[in-house]
NUTIVEX-233840 format. One record per atom (N, C-alpha, C, O, CB): residue number from 1; residue in one letter; x, y, z. Coordinates in steps of 0.001 Angstrom, whole numbers, plus 524288, in hexadecimal, padded with zeros to 5 digits. Glycine has a CB too. Example, Ala and Ser with C-alpha at 12.3 -4.5 7.8 and 13.67 -1.06 7.14 Angstrom:
2
1 | a | 83386 | 7E9C6 | 81E78
1 | a | 8300C | 7EE6C | 81E78
1 | a | 83390 | 7F31C | 81E78
1 | a | 8379C | 7F309 | 82111
1 | a | 82C2C | 7EE87 | 82356
2 | s | 83232 | 7F736 | 81BA8
2 | s | 83566 | 7FBDC | 81BE4
2 | s | 83264 | 8001E | 81EBE
2 | s | 83461 | 80472 | 81F67
2 | s | 83704 | 7FDAA | 8165D
***
This chain:
130
1 | m | 75ECC | A61E2 | 8B552
1 | m | 763A8 | A6494 | 8B310
1 | m | 76656 | A683B | 8B741
1 | m | 7641D | A6BAF | 8B9C0
1 | m | 7620F | A6814 | 8ADF3
2 | d | 76C51 | A669A | 8B798
2 | d | 76F88 | A6969 | 8BA51
2 | d | 77277 | A6DA3 | 8B739
2 | d | 7748B | A6D33 | 8B2E8
2 | d | 772C8 | A660B | 8BCBC
3 | y | 7721C | A72F3 | 8BB36
3 | y | 77452 | A77D6 | 8B8E0
3 | y | 77A2B | A77F1 | 8BA07
3 | y | 77DCA | A79F1 | 8B792
3 | y | 7718A | A7CF9 | 8BB27
4 | f | 77A0D | A751A | 8BEA7
4 | f | 77F54 | A764A | 8C181
4 | f | 780AB | A71AA | 8C5D7
4 | f | 77D4D | A705D | 8C904
4 | f | 77EDD | A7C50 | 8C4A8
5 | d | 78516 | A6F97 | 8C5C8
5 | d | 785C4 | A6A51 | 8C981
5 | d | 78C9E | A6C24 | 8CBD2
5 | d | 79012 | A6DF1 | 8C900
5 | d | 78549 | A62C4 | 8C4CA
6 | y | 78CEB | A6B44 | 8D038
6 | y | 791FD | A6C72 | 8D1FD
6 | y | 79218 | A698B | 8D6E0
6 | y | 78E3D | A68E6 | 8D9AE
6 | y | 7932F | A725A | 8D291
7 | s | 7976B | A6788 | 8D7ED
7 | s | 79885 | A64B7 | 8DD2E
7 | s | 79D9D | A65EB | 8DDE1
7 | s | 7A0B5 | A66E0 | 8DA53
7 | s | 797A1 | A5E97 | 8DD73
8 | y | 79EF0 | A65E0 | 8E457
8 | y | 7A274 | A681C | 8E60C
8 | y | 7A3D4 | A6359 | 8EABA
8 | y | 7A03C | A611D | 8ED03
8 | y | 7A0F0 | A6E0E | 8E771
9 | k | 7A9A4 | A621C | 8EBD5
9 | k | 7AA48 | A5F17 | 8F07C
9 | k | 7AFE8 | A618B | 8F198
9 | k | 7B2E0 | A62AD | 8EDFC
9 | k | 7A9CD | A583F | 8EFC2
10 | h | 7B13B | A6251 | 8F726
10 | h | 7B61C | A63E3 | 8F8FF
10 | h | 7B518 | A634E | 8FED6
10 | h | 7B1C0 | A65C8 | 9013F
10 | h | 7B7E6 | A69A0 | 8F714
11 | n | 7B8BD | A5F53 | 9011B
11 | n | 7B85C | A5E6B | 9071C
11 | n | 7B30B | A5D0D | 908C5
11 | n | 7B113 | A5902 | 90713
11 | n | 7BA06 | A634F | 90A44
12 | y | 7B029 | A607B | 90C64
12 | y | 7AAB3 | A6001 | 90E61
12 | y | 7A6B5 | A6274 | 90B18
12 | y | 7A21E | A6320 | 90C5D
12 | y | 7AA41 | A6244 | 91390
13 | i | 7A87C | A6383 | 90780
13 | i | 7A429 | A672C | 90384
13 | i | 7A32E | A645A | 8FE90
13 | i | 7A659 | A6470 | 8FAF2
13 | i | 7A69E | A6D63 | 90192
14 | e | 79E93 | A61BB | 8FE64
14 | e | 79C8F | A5FA8 | 8FAAE
14 | e | 7980B | A610B | 8F86C
14 | e | 79424 | A5FE5 | 8FAFC
14 | e | 79C63 | A5BE9 | 8FB9B
15 | f | 7973F | A637E | 8F3C8
15 | f | 791CF | A657B | 8F218
15 | f | 791D9 | A6470 | 8EBB7
15 | f | 7959D | A6417 | 8E8BF
15 | f | 790DB | A6C5A | 8F3C0
16 | s | 78BB7 | A6408 | 8EA90
16 | s | 78AA5 | A6432 | 8E405
16 | s | 786DF | A6794 | 8E42A
16 | s | 78413 | A6823 | 8E809
16 | s | 788C6 | A5EC2 | 8E0AB
17 | s | 78658 | A6A81 | 8DF72
17 | s | 78186 | A6DD3 | 8DE84
17 | s | 78013 | A6DD8 | 8D972
17 | s | 78381 | A6D1F | 8D627
17 | s | 78213 | A7326 | 8E006
18 | n | 77A2E | A6EC1 | 8D7AF
18 | n | 7793C | A6E5D | 8D3B3
18 | n | 77451 | A7281 | 8D1F0
18 | n | 7712A | A733B | 8D57E
18 | n | 778CB | A6939 | 8D343
19 | i | 77351 | A750B | 8CD76
19 | i | 76F92 | A779D | 8CBEC
19 | i | 76CC2 | A742B | 8C8DD
19 | i | 76F43 | A7160 | 8C5DC
19 | i | 770ED | A7BFF | 8C9B2
20 | y | 767CB | A73C8 | 8C906
20 | y | 7643F | A70A9 | 8C618
20 | y | 75F2B | A71A0 | 8C4D7
20 | y | 75C9A | A742F | 8C800
20 | y | 763F9 | A6CCE | 8C7FC
21 | r | 75CD8 | A6FE9 | 8C052
21 | r | 7579E | A70EA | 8BFC2
21 | r | 75393 | A6CDA | 8C38D
21 | r | 75438 | A6822 | 8C2DD
21 | r | 7569C | A7063 | 8B99F
22 | v | 75055 | A6E30 | 8C6A9
22 | v | 74D18 | A6B4F | 8C8FA
22 | v | 748F4 | A685F | 8C578
22 | v | 74690 | A6AA9 | 8C1FB
22 | v | 74AF8 | A6E65 | 8CC8C
23 | g | 74862 | A6414 | 8C66A
23 | g | 743D6 | A60D4 | 8C3DF
23 | g | 73EFF | A5E13 | 8C69F
23 | g | 73BFF | A60FB | 8C901
23 | g | 74640 | A5CC3 | 8C16A
24 | t | 73E20 | A59A2 | 8C68A
24 | t | 739FD | A562D | 8C82A
24 | t | 73CFB | A5449 | 8CD9A
24 | t | 741B0 | A5509 | 8CE42
24 | t | 7385F | A5126 | 8C36F
25 | y | 739CA | A51D8 | 8D142
25 | y | 73B17 | A5048 | 8D64D
25 | y | 73F87 | A4BC2 | 8D54E
25 | y | 73F14 | A47FF | 8D258
25 | y | 735CC | A4E4E | 8D98D
26 | h | 743F6 | A4D15 | 8D88C
26 | h | 7479A | A493B | 8D91D
26 | h | 749AF | A4840 | 8DEC3
26 | h | 74D19 | A4AF7 | 8E0C9
26 | h | 74BB5 | A4A78 | 8D5B9
27 | y | 7476C | A4455 | 8E0FA
27 | y | 748AA | A4368 | 8E6B3
27 | y | 74E03 | A41D8 | 8E82B
27 | y | 74F9C | A3DB0 | 8E659
27 | y | 74559 | A3F6F | 8E8B4
28 | n | 750BE | A4449 | 8EAE8
28 | n | 75712 | A430A | 8EC78
28 | n | 7585D | A4496 | 8F10B
28 | n | 7554D | A4716 | 8F3C7
28 | n | 75B2C | A4582 | 8E930
29 | w | 75C9C | A4375 | 8F262
29 | w | 75F31 | A4389 | 8F828
29 | w | 7659B | A42A4 | 8F6C2
29 | w | 76723 | A401C | 8F2F8
29 | w | 75C71 | A3DFF | 8FC9C
30 | h | 76875 | A44D5 | 8F9FF
30 | h | 76E83 | A4436 | 8F8E1
30 | h | 77050 | A450C | 8FE3C
30 | h | 76D40 | A45F7 | 901D4
30 | h | 77156 | A488B | 8F46D
31 | s | 775EA | A44B2 | 8FEDC
31 | s | 77906 | A440D | 902ED
31 | s | 77AC7 | A4942 | 903E9
31 | s | 77D00 | A4979 | 9082B
31 | s | 77D19 | A4043 | 9021F
32 | e | 77A96 | A4E53 | 90124
32 | e | 77C2D | A5284 | 9027C
32 | e | 776B0 | A55C3 | 9042F
32 | e | 77216 | A549D | 90364
32 | e | 77FA2 | A54A6 | 8FE1F
33 | t | 778CF | A59CD | 90691
33 | t | 774E3 | A5F3C | 90747
33 | t | 77355 | A616C | 901D3
33 | t | 77707 | A61E7 | 8FEC9
33 | t | 77826 | A647D | 90AA6
34 | e | 76E9B | A62D2 | 9000F
34 | e | 76D22 | A6502 | 8FC77
34 | e | 76C23 | A6A57 | 8FD20
34 | e | 76933 | A6B7F | 900C0
34 | e | 769C3 | A62B0 | 8FAEA
35 | i | 76DEF | A6DD9 | 8FA6B
35 | i | 76B45 | A7407 | 8FA78
35 | i | 76973 | A747C | 8F541
35 | i | 76C54 | A7448 | 8F168
35 | i | 76F8D | A7960 | 8FBD3
36 | l | 7640B | A752E | 8F525
36 | l | 76236 | A774E | 8EFEC
36 | l | 75F3E | A7C39 | 8F075
36 | l | 75C10 | A7D6B | 8F3DC
36 | l | 75EC6 | A7365 | 8ED13
37 | i | 7610A | A7F24 | 8EC09
37 | i | 75E9E | A83E0 | 8EB38
37 | i | 75BAE | A8469 | 8E59E
37 | i | 75DB7 | A8324 | 8E173
37 | i | 762BA | A87F2 | 8EBE7
38 | l | 75789 | A8619 | 8E615
38 | l | 7538D | A86F9 | 8E1AB
38 | l | 75594 | A8BEC | 8DF0B
38 | l | 75608 | A9016 | 8E167
38 | l | 74D47 | A87B0 | 8E3C9
39 | l | 756DD | A8B2C | 8D9A5
39 | l | 7583A | A9046 | 8D654
39 | l | 7535E | A9272 | 8D2C5
39 | l | 75238 | A96F7 | 8D196
39 | l | 75D45 | A8EDE | 8D23A
40 | k | 75107 | A8DC3 | 8D18B
40 | k | 74D6A | A9090 | 8CD3C
40 | k | 747E5 | A8DF8 | 8CD5F
40 | k | 7481C | A892E | 8CD07
40 | k | 74FF4 | A8FF0 | 8C703
41 | g | 74334 | A8FF4 | 8CDC7
41 | g | 73EB3 | A8CF2 | 8CD6E
41 | g | 73CD6 | A8ACC | 8D2A1
41 | g | 73ECB | A8C66 | 8D6B8
41 | g | 73F99 | A88CD | 8C9D0
42 | q | 738FA | A8718 | 8D290
42 | q | 73706 | A8517 | 8D768
42 | q | 7377D | A809E | 8D6E5
42 | q | 73785 | A7E53 | 8D2AB
42 | q | 73248 | A8631 | 8D8FD
43 | m | 73803 | A7E3C | 8DC1E
43 | m | 73840 | A786C | 8DC69
43 | m | 7362E | A7655 | 8E167
43 | m | 7364F | A78E7 | 8E577
43 | m | 73DBE | A7685 | 8DBBF
44 | e | 7341B | A713D | 8E10C
44 | e | 73296 | A6E23 | 8E568
44 | e | 7368C | A6B64 | 8E897
44 | e | 73A7D | A6A96 | 8E5F3
44 | e | 72F46 | A6A90 | 8E3B4
45 | m | 736C7 | A6A4B | 8EB98
45 | m | 73B41 | A6744 | 8EF79
45 | m | 738CC | A645A | 8F383
45 | m | 735AB | A65F1 | 8F6CD
45 | m | 73F44 | A6B3E | 8F28D
46 | s | 73AC4 | A5F7D | 8F2CE
46 | s | 73900 | A5BC2 | 8F738
46 | s | 73DCD | A5974 | 8FAB9
46 | s | 7419B | A5755 | 8F8B0
46 | s | 735D5 | A56CD | 8F48D
47 | c | 73D2E | A5A1F | 9005C
47 | c | 74189 | A5971 | 90371
47 | c | 73F06 | A55AB | 9077F
47 | c | 73BB1 | A5801 | 90A0F
47 | c | 7440C | A5EE3 | 905B4
48 | n | 73F91 | A50B5 | 908D9
48 | n | 73DFD | A4E45 | 90C82
48 | n | 73861 | A4E43 | 90E79
48 | n | 736E8 | A4DF6 | 9130B
48 | n | 740D5 | A4F7D | 90F91
49 | g | 735A8 | A4EA2 | 90A55
49 | g | 72FD5 | A4F64 | 90A81
49 | g | 72C6F | A53F7 | 90B2F
49 | g | 727AF | A540F | 90BED
49 | g | 72E67 | A4CD8 | 90DD2
50 | e | 73021 | A5838 | 90ABE
50 | e | 72ECA | A5D40 | 90A2B
50 | e | 72F21 | A5F81 | 904DB
50 | e | 732C4 | A5E18 | 9020A
50 | e | 731A4 | A5FFB | 90D6A
51 | t | 72C2F | A626A | 90365
51 | t | 72C51 | A64AB | 8FD3F
51 | t | 72AEA | A6A8D | 8FE91
51 | t | 72857 | A6C56 | 90238
51 | t | 7274E | A6181 | 8F873
52 | f | 72D2D | A6CC2 | 8FAD9
52 | f | 72DA0 | A7298 | 8FA94
52 | f | 72F37 | A7508 | 8F5D0
52 | f | 7318B | A729A | 8F261
52 | f | 73113 | A7455 | 8FE37
53 | t | 72E0B | A79B8 | 8F57D
53 | t | 72EA5 | A7C04 | 8F068
53 | t | 7331D | A7F94 | 8F139
53 | t | 733DC | A8218 | 8F540
53 | t | 72998 | A7EDB | 8EE4A
54 | m | 73697 | A7F9E | 8EC55
54 | m | 73AB4 | A8302 | 8EC9B
54 | m | 73AEF | A87BC | 8E8C9
54 | m | 73A20 | A86E3 | 8E41F
54 | m | 73F0B | A8006 | 8EC0A
55 | e | 73BC9 | A8BB7 | 8EA28
55 | e | 73C66 | A9132 | 8E715
55 | e | 74205 | A928A | 8E646
55 | e | 74597 | A9150 | 8E941
55 | e | 739C0 | A9617 | 8EA3F
56 | p | 7427D | A958C | 8E157
56 | p | 7489F | A9680 | 8E0AF
56 | p | 74B0B | A9982 | 8E51C
56 | p | 748F4 | A9CFE | 8E7AE
56 | p | 749E0 | A99B4 | 8DB83
57 | l | 75059 | A9761 | 8E5A5
57 | l | 754A0 | A9881 | 8E9E1
57 | l | 75285 | A95C0 | 8EF4F
57 | l | 754EB | A96AE | 8F35F
57 | l | 7558A | A9F6E | 8EAC1
58 | d | 74E1F | A926C | 8EF5D
58 | d | 74D6E | A8F8F | 8F420
58 | d | 7517B | A8C4A | 8F4A3
58 | d | 7543B | A8B77 | 8F0C8
58 | d | 748BE | A8CC6 | 8F47C
59 | v | 7528F | A89E2 | 8F961
59 | v | 75748 | A864C | 8FA8A
59 | v | 7549D | A8181 | 8FE8E
59 | v | 75181 | A8278 | 90217
59 | v | 75CB8 | A8A25 | 8FDD5
60 | v | 7563D | A7D19 | 8FD64
60 | v | 755CC | A7957 | 900B0
60 | v | 75B0A | A7710 | 901D5
60 | v | 75E66 | A7775 | 8FE6B
60 | v | 7523C | A75C8 | 8FEDC
61 | i | 75C63 | A743A | 9072D
61 | i | 7611E | A7222 | 908B0
61 | i | 75EE5 | A6D6E | 90B2A
61 | i | 75BE6 | A6D7F | 90EED
61 | i | 764B7 | A75BC | 90C39
62 | i | 76117 | A6827 | 90811
62 | i | 75FA5 | A63FC | 909B3
62 | i | 76491 | A6062 | 90C96
62 | i | 76933 | A6035 | 90B4E
62 | i | 75D14 | A61BF | 9053B
63 | s | 7625E | A5E26 | 91013
63 | s | 766AD | A5B05 | 912C4
63 | s | 76724 | A5608 | 90F8F
63 | s | 763B4 | A54AD | 90C7B
63 | s | 7655E | A59B1 | 91906
64 | p | 76BCC | A532E | 91071
64 | p | 76DD0 | A4DFD | 90D91
64 | p | 768EC | A4A10 | 90EC8
64 | p | 76673 | A49F5 | 912E7
64 | p | 7743B | A4B6F | 9103E
65 | q | 76823 | A4719 | 90A9E
65 | q | 763CD | A42AE | 90BBA
65 | q | 75E3B | A4354 | 90C0B
65 | q | 75B1C | A3FB4 | 90C89
65 | q | 764AA | A4089 | 91047
66 | v | 75CEE | A48E8 | 90BB0
66 | v | 75796 | A4A61 | 90B9D
66 | v | 75521 | A4A67 | 905A0
66 | v | 75698 | A4DA6 | 90265
66 | v | 75731 | A4FF4 | 90E4A
67 | g | 751FC | A4735 | 904B0
67 | g | 7502E | A475B | 8FF55
67 | g | 74CAD | A4C43 | 8FDBF
67 | g | 7499B | A4EC2 | 9007B
67 | g | 74D2B | A4269 | 8FE65
68 | h | 74DE9 | A4CD5 | 8F90C
68 | h | 74AB9 | A5212 | 8F6CD
68 | h | 74A54 | A51A7 | 8F159
68 | h | 74D22 | A4EF7 | 8EE83
68 | h | 74D89 | A57BC | 8F7F8
69 | a | 746CA | A5461 | 8F019
69 | a | 74504 | A54E3 | 8E93C
69 | a | 743C5 | A5A22 | 8E856
69 | a | 741FD | A5D08 | 8EBBC
69 | a | 73F61 | A514D | 8E71D
70 | t | 744BA | A5B78 | 8E394
70 | t | 74311 | A5FDE | 8E0F2
70 | t | 73EE3 | A5FA5 | 8DC86
70 | t | 73E58 | A5BB3 | 8D9D4
70 | t | 74760 | A61EF | 8DF09
71 | l | 73C1F | A63CB | 8DBEF
71 | l | 7388B | A6313 | 8D764
71 | l | 7374A | A6898 | 8D498
71 | l | 7345B | A6BD6 | 8D698
71 | l | 73325 | A6053 | 8D968
72 | a | 73990 | A693D | 8D041
72 | a | 737FC | A6F07 | 8CCC2
72 | a | 731AC | A7092 | 8CD11
72 | a | 72E68 | A6D94 | 8CB31
72 | a | 73970 | A6E1E | 8C584
73 | l | 730A9 | A73EB | 8CEC7
73 | l | 72BA0 | A760E | 8CE12
73 | l | 72A15 | A78F2 | 8C88A
73 | l | 7257B | A7939 | 8C72B
73 | l | 72B0F | A79B2 | 8D257
74 | e | 72DDC | A7ADB | 8C5C9
74 | e | 72D86 | A7D2E | 8C16D
74 | e | 732B3 | A7BDA | 8BDF2
74 | e | 736AF | A79B2 | 8BF8E
74 | e | 72C9B | A82C3 | 8C291
75 | e | 731DE | A7D4E | 8B9CA
75 | e | 736FF | A7D7C | 8B5A1
75 | e | 73BF5 | A7FCA | 8B789
75 | e | 73BC6 | A8417 | 8B9AE
75 | e | 735BF | A80E1 | 8B09B
76 | d | 7405F | A7D62 | 8B6FC
76 | d | 744D2 | A8077 | 8B741
76 | d | 7465D | A82E4 | 8BBB4
76 | d | 747F7 | A8766 | 8BC33
76 | d | 74490 | A83CB | 8B41B
77 | v | 74579 | A7DEA | 8C08A
77 | v | 74744 | A7E08 | 8C51D
77 | v | 74D3E | A7DF1 | 8C637
77 | v | 74F85 | A7A5C | 8C3F5
77 | v | 744F9 | A7A5E | 8C73D
78 | i | 75064 | A8141 | 8C956
78 | i | 75525 | A8072 | 8C88D
78 | i | 75695 | A7F96 | 8CEA5
78 | i | 75469 | A8294 | 8D1B8
78 | i | 757E6 | A84F0 | 8C53F
79 | a | 75A24 | A7BAC | 8D0C1
79 | a | 75C79 | A7BF3 | 8D62E
79 | a | 761BB | A7BCF | 8D537
79 | a | 763D1 | A7AD5 | 8D0FE
79 | a | 75AE1 | A7797 | 8DA0D
80 | f | 7643A | A7D09 | 8DA25
80 | f | 76A07 | A7C7A | 8DCA8
80 | f | 76A14 | A7943 | 8E0AC
80 | f | 76733 | A7A07 | 8E472
80 | f | 76C6C | A815A | 8DEB0
81 | a | 76DB0 | A74D4 | 8E060
81 | a | 76D80 | A7088 | 8E513
81 | a | 77372 | A703A | 8E569
81 | a | 7768D | A6FC3 | 8E1C5
81 | a | 76A2D | A6A13 | 8E3BF
82 | i | 77490 | A70A5 | 8EB7B
82 | i | 7791B | A6FFA | 8ED28
82 | i | 77901 | A6A91 | 8F0A6
82 | i | 77511 | A69FE | 8F359
82 | i | 77ABE | A74EA | 8EFE4
83 | h | 77C4A | A6735 | 8F0D6
83 | h | 77C91 | A633B | 8F33A
83 | h | 78211 | A629D | 8F6E0
83 | h | 78609 | A614D | 8F480
83 | h | 77BB3 | A5F80 | 8EF5F
84 | v | 78260 | A636A | 8FBEA
84 | v | 786C0 | A64E6 | 8FF48
84 | v | 78722 | A5F2C | 901EE
84 | v | 78372 | A5D09 | 90429
84 | v | 78590 | A6A60 | 90396
85 | g | 78BC8 | A5D35 | 90160
85 | g | 78CDD | A57F9 | 90396
85 | g | 78DC5 | A5917 | 90A48
85 | g | 78EBE | A5D76 | 90C08
85 | g | 79296 | A552D | 90055
86 | n | 78D30 | A53C8 | 90DE2
86 | n | 78BEC | A53EB | 91221
86 | n | 7912B | A5489 | 914A5
86 | n | 790FB | A5628 | 9192B
86 | n | 788B6 | A4FDD | 91368
87 | e | 794C4 | A53CF | 91324
87 | e | 79A3A | A54AC | 91568
87 | e | 79C01 | A5AD7 | 91722
87 | e | 79F81 | A5BA1 | 91A56
87 | e | 79E3B | A52A2 | 910F6
88 | f | 79996 | A5E4D | 914FC
88 | f | 79AA9 | A63AB | 91578
88 | f | 7969A | A648E | 91A5E
88 | f | 7989B | A674C | 91DC5
88 | f | 7999C | A6751 | 90FB5
89 | y | 7921A | A631E | 91B60
89 | y | 78F1C | A6494 | 9207D
89 | y | 7919C | A5FC0 | 9241E
89 | y | 79275 | A612F | 928A1
89 | y | 78796 | A647F | 91FD2
90 | q | 792B5 | A5B4A | 9233B
90 | q | 79490 | A5810 | 927F6
90 | q | 79A57 | A59DF | 92A45
90 | q | 79C20 | A5810 | 92E5B
90 | q | 794E1 | A51CF | 9261F
91 | q | 79CFD | A5DAF | 92714
91 | q | 7A24A | A5ECE | 92AC5
91 | q | 7A031 | A6229 | 92F44
91 | q | 7A2C7 | A620C | 93352
91 | q | 7A788 | A6256 | 9276E
92 | y | 79C02 | A650C | 92F27
92 | y | 7994D | A67AD | 933C2
92 | y | 795F0 | A6497 | 93671
92 | y | 7959B | A65EF | 93B0C
92 | y | 79669 | A6C11 | 9325C
93 | d | 79359 | A6100 | 9354B
93 | d | 78E9A | A5DB6 | 937C2
93 | d | 78F19 | A58B3 | 93616
93 | d | 78D6B | A580D | 931A0
93 | d | 788F9 | A5F8F | 93646
94 | s | 7910C | A547E | 9386B
94 | s | 79230 | A4FC2 | 9366B
94 | s | 78C8A | A4CE4 | 936A5
94 | s | 78C45 | A4887 | 934A5
94 | s | 796E8 | A4CF9 | 939A1
95 | d | 788C5 | A4EB9 | 93893
95 | d | 78366 | A4C10 | 9382A
95 | d | 77F28 | A4EF8 | 93384
95 | d | 77A5D | A4E94 | 9337D
95 | d | 7809F | A4C70 | 93E75
96 | f | 782A1 | A5206 | 92F97
96 | f | 77FA1 | A550E | 92D98
96 | f | 77BFC | A5058 | 92992
96 | f | 77749 | A512A | 928F4
96 | f | 7831F | A5A0A | 92AE2
97 | g | 77E4D | A4BFC | 92740
97 | g | 77C01 | A4888 | 923E8
97 | g | 77730 | A463B | 9260C
97 | g | 77465 | A4361 | 9235E
97 | g | 77F8E | A44AC | 9228A
98 | t | 77611 | A4783 | 92B3A
98 | t | 771A3 | A4544 | 92D49
98 | t | 76CDD | A4798 | 92DAD
98 | t | 768CE | A4564 | 92F05
98 | t | 7728C | A43F0 | 93161
99 | y | 76D99 | A4DEF | 92C00
99 | y | 76966 | A5144 | 92CEF
99 | y | 7653B | A50DB | 927CA
99 | y | 766CB | A4EB9 | 923C6
99 | y | 76BC4 | A572E | 92DEA
100 | q | 76107 | A528A | 92808
100 | q | 75DE3 | A53BC | 92425
100 | q | 75AF5 | A5823 | 924BA
100 | q | 75823 | A58DF | 9288D
100 | q | 75B08 | A500F | 92329
101 | f | 75B8C | A5BC6 | 92065
101 | f | 758CE | A6069 | 92088
101 | f | 75779 | A6212 | 91B7E
101 | f | 75987 | A5FD6 | 917C3
101 | f | 75B7D | A643C | 92317
102 | i | 753BC | A6658 | 91AA4
102 | i | 7529C | A6861 | 91580
102 | i | 751AE | A6E07 | 917B1
102 | i | 74ED6 | A6F0B | 91B70
102 | i | 74D78 | A6567 | 91210
103 | l | 754AE | A71C8 | 9149E
103 | l | 75428 | A76F9 | 91765
103 | l | 75268 | A7A05 | 9110E
103 | l | 754E9 | A793B | 90D06
103 | l | 75AF9 | A797E | 91B49
104 | r | 74E46 | A7D0D | 91164
104 | r | 74D7A | A7F9F | 90DAF
104 | r | 74AF0 | A8526 | 90E2C
104 | r | 748EE | A86C5 | 9123B
104 | r | 74B27 | A7CA1 | 90AFE
105 | s | 74B3D | A87DA | 9099F
105 | s | 7492C | A8D10 | 908F6
105 | s | 74310 | A8CFE | 90709
105 | s | 7416B | A89EF | 903B5
105 | s | 74CCE | A900E | 904DA
106 | d | 74028 | A909A | 9097E
106 | d | 73AA9 | A915A | 907DB
106 | d | 7387E | A9814 | 9073B
106 | d | 73B90 | A9BC0 | 906BE
106 | d | 73722 | A8E20 | 90C89
107 | d | 7345F | A9874 | 90756
107 | d | 73263 | A9D37 | 9069B
107 | d | 733F7 | AA0EB | 90AC7
107 | d | 734C7 | AA591 | 909D9
107 | d | 72D08 | A9CDB | 90627
108 | s | 7347A | A9E74 | 91040
108 | s | 7354B | AA1A4 | 91441
108 | s | 73BAA | AA20C | 915A9
108 | s | 73D4A | AA561 | 918B9
108 | s | 731E2 | A9F98 | 918BF
109 | t | 73F0C | A9E50 | 9131B
109 | t | 744C7 | A9D83 | 913A5
109 | t | 747AE | A9FF7 | 90FB0
109 | t | 74BBC | AA223 | 91115
109 | t | 7462F | A981D | 913A5
110 | r | 7463D | AA01C | 90A2B
110 | r | 74875 | AA0D9 | 90636
110 | r | 74C61 | AA4A7 | 9062E
110 | r | 750FA | AA3DD | 90501
110 | r | 7455A | AA185 | 90327
111 | h | 74A1B | AA97E | 907B9
111 | h | 74E21 | AADBD | 90867
111 | h | 751C6 | AAEB1 | 90D14
111 | h | 7540F | AB2E8 | 90D7D
111 | h | 74B95 | AB213 | 907FF
112 | n | 75252 | AAB1A | 91061
112 | n | 754B0 | AABF3 | 915CD
112 | n | 759A4 | AAB3E | 91375
112 | n | 75A62 | AA94F | 90F1E
112 | n | 75315 | AA7FC | 91B06
113 | q | 75E7E | AADA1 | 917E5
113 | q | 763AA | AAD8A | 9166A
113 | q | 76647 | AA77D | 9152E
113 | q | 7699F | AA6FC | 911C3
113 | q | 76683 | AB063 | 91ADF
114 | f | 764A5 | AA3A0 | 917E4
114 | f | 7676D | A9EA1 | 9169A
114 | f | 765A8 | A9D05 | 91175
114 | f | 76957 | A9AD7 | 90F45
114 | f | 7666F | A9A2F | 91AA4
115 | f | 76152 | A9D27 | 90E58
115 | f | 760D9 | A9BA5 | 909E6
115 | f | 76217 | A9FBE | 9058C
115 | f | 763A5 | A9E5B | 90136
115 | f | 75C36 | A99B3 | 909BD
116 | y | 7614F | AA4FF | 906EE
116 | y | 7640F | AA845 | 9036C
116 | y | 769C2 | AA790 | 90289
116 | y | 76B9A | AA8A9 | 8FE3B
116 | y | 76358 | AAD20 | 904FC
117 | n | 76C80 | AA5E8 | 90612
117 | n | 7723E | AA531 | 9050F
117 | n | 77264 | AA0F4 | 901EA
117 | n | 77598 | AA130 | 8FE56
117 | n | 775BA | AA468 | 909CB
118 | l | 76F19 | A9C18 | 9025B
118 | l | 770E0 | A9804 | 8FE56
118 | l | 76FAD | A9855 | 8F99C
118 | l | 77188 | A9566 | 8F648
118 | l | 76F77 | A938E | 8FF40
119 | t | 76B0C | A9D71 | 8F847
119 | t | 7695B | A9D34 | 8F26C
119 | t | 76B92 | AA301 | 8F122
119 | t | 76A2B | AA486 | 8ECCB
119 | t | 76216 | A9C30 | 8F12E
120 | a | 76E9C | AA672 | 8F3DD
120 | a | 7701E | AAA5E | 8F11B
120 | a | 771EB | AAB3E | 8EBBD
120 | a | 77057 | AAE6C | 8E87F
120 | a | 772C7 | AABA7 | 8F34D
121 | s | 775FA | AA75F | 8EB68
121 | s | 7777E | AA7BE | 8E5A6
121 | s | 7751D | AA2A6 | 8E27F
121 | s | 777DF | AA051 | 8DF52
121 | s | 77E31 | AA7F4 | 8E51A
122 | c | 77076 | AA144 | 8E372
122 | c | 76DFA | A9D88 | 8DF0D
122 | c | 769A7 | A9F15 | 8DC4B
122 | c | 765BC | A9C54 | 8DBDF
122 | c | 76C5A | A98C3 | 8E108
123 | s | 76A15 | AA2D9 | 8DA9C
123 | s | 76576 | AA513 | 8D7D5
123 | s | 765D2 | AA269 | 8D1B7
123 | s | 769CE | AA293 | 8CF09
123 | s | 765C8 | AAC25 | 8D7D9
124 | y | 760FD | AA006 | 8D028
124 | y | 7619B | A9D21 | 8CAE4
124 | y | 76410 | AA06A | 8C6C1
124 | y | 7678C | A9EA0 | 8C3F6
124 | y | 75C42 | A9B42 | 8C8C6
125 | d | 76257 | AA520 | 8C64D
125 | d | 765B3 | AA83E | 8C1F3
125 | d | 76B53 | AA7B1 | 8C20B
125 | d | 76DE1 | AA745 | 8BDFE
125 | d | 764E2 | AAE03 | 8C252
126 | d | 76E07 | AA7AC | 8C82D
126 | d | 77376 | AA7C2 | 8C7E9
126 | d | 775F7 | AA296 | 8C62F
126 | d | 77A37 | AA2A9 | 8C3F0
126 | d | 7756D | AA94E | 8CCEA
127 | v | 77330 | A9DA0 | 8C746
127 | v | 7757C | A9849 | 8C674
127 | v | 773F1 | A96C5 | 8C180
127 | v | 7776B | A9424 | 8BF7A
127 | v | 773DC | A942E | 8CA6A
128 | i | 77055 | A9750 | 8BED1
128 | i | 76E38 | A94D0 | 8BA4B
128 | i | 76E7C | A9924 | 8B569
128 | i | 76C84 | A9D7E | 8B5F6
128 | i | 76823 | A92C5 | 8BBA1
129 | d | 770A9 | A97D4 | 8B160
129 | d | 76FB9 | A9AD3 | 8AD1A
129 | d | 76C58 | A9720 | 8A8F9
129 | d | 76E37 | A9318 | 8A725
129 | d | 77538 | A9CF3 | 8AAE1
130 | d | 767AA | A98CF | 8A7DD
130 | d | 76425 | A95BA | 8A3F4
130 | d | 76676 | A9740 | 89DFD
130 | d | 7646C | A955E | 89A0F
130 | d | 75D44 | A97A3 | 8A4B3
***
């Protein structure tokens, strides 16, 4: 179930975002960079053979064409996904589409400045009204 779905395109900037309820494993990949922020609950994520648990306000950034899947570990798990098109990055680095990376927060990085800035306005209570 999607709570929010938005797309935008102008010149080199193209992105889409949605807030949705996480369910069972659905393996996928896409041509955009994905920024996923867990808003509520706990979920398991698998990226390129690595599996890890995400807590509320954890972040994972996944490069294009990297396979990944999520699995809710409890009821009512809510995530916020943003997909950013490659043209945005390729205006700065024409080789961007060839890179593969997975960047994620965990217990040791969850509160550092980079991840804090990404999640500062993403409290579940601020974006979802049950």
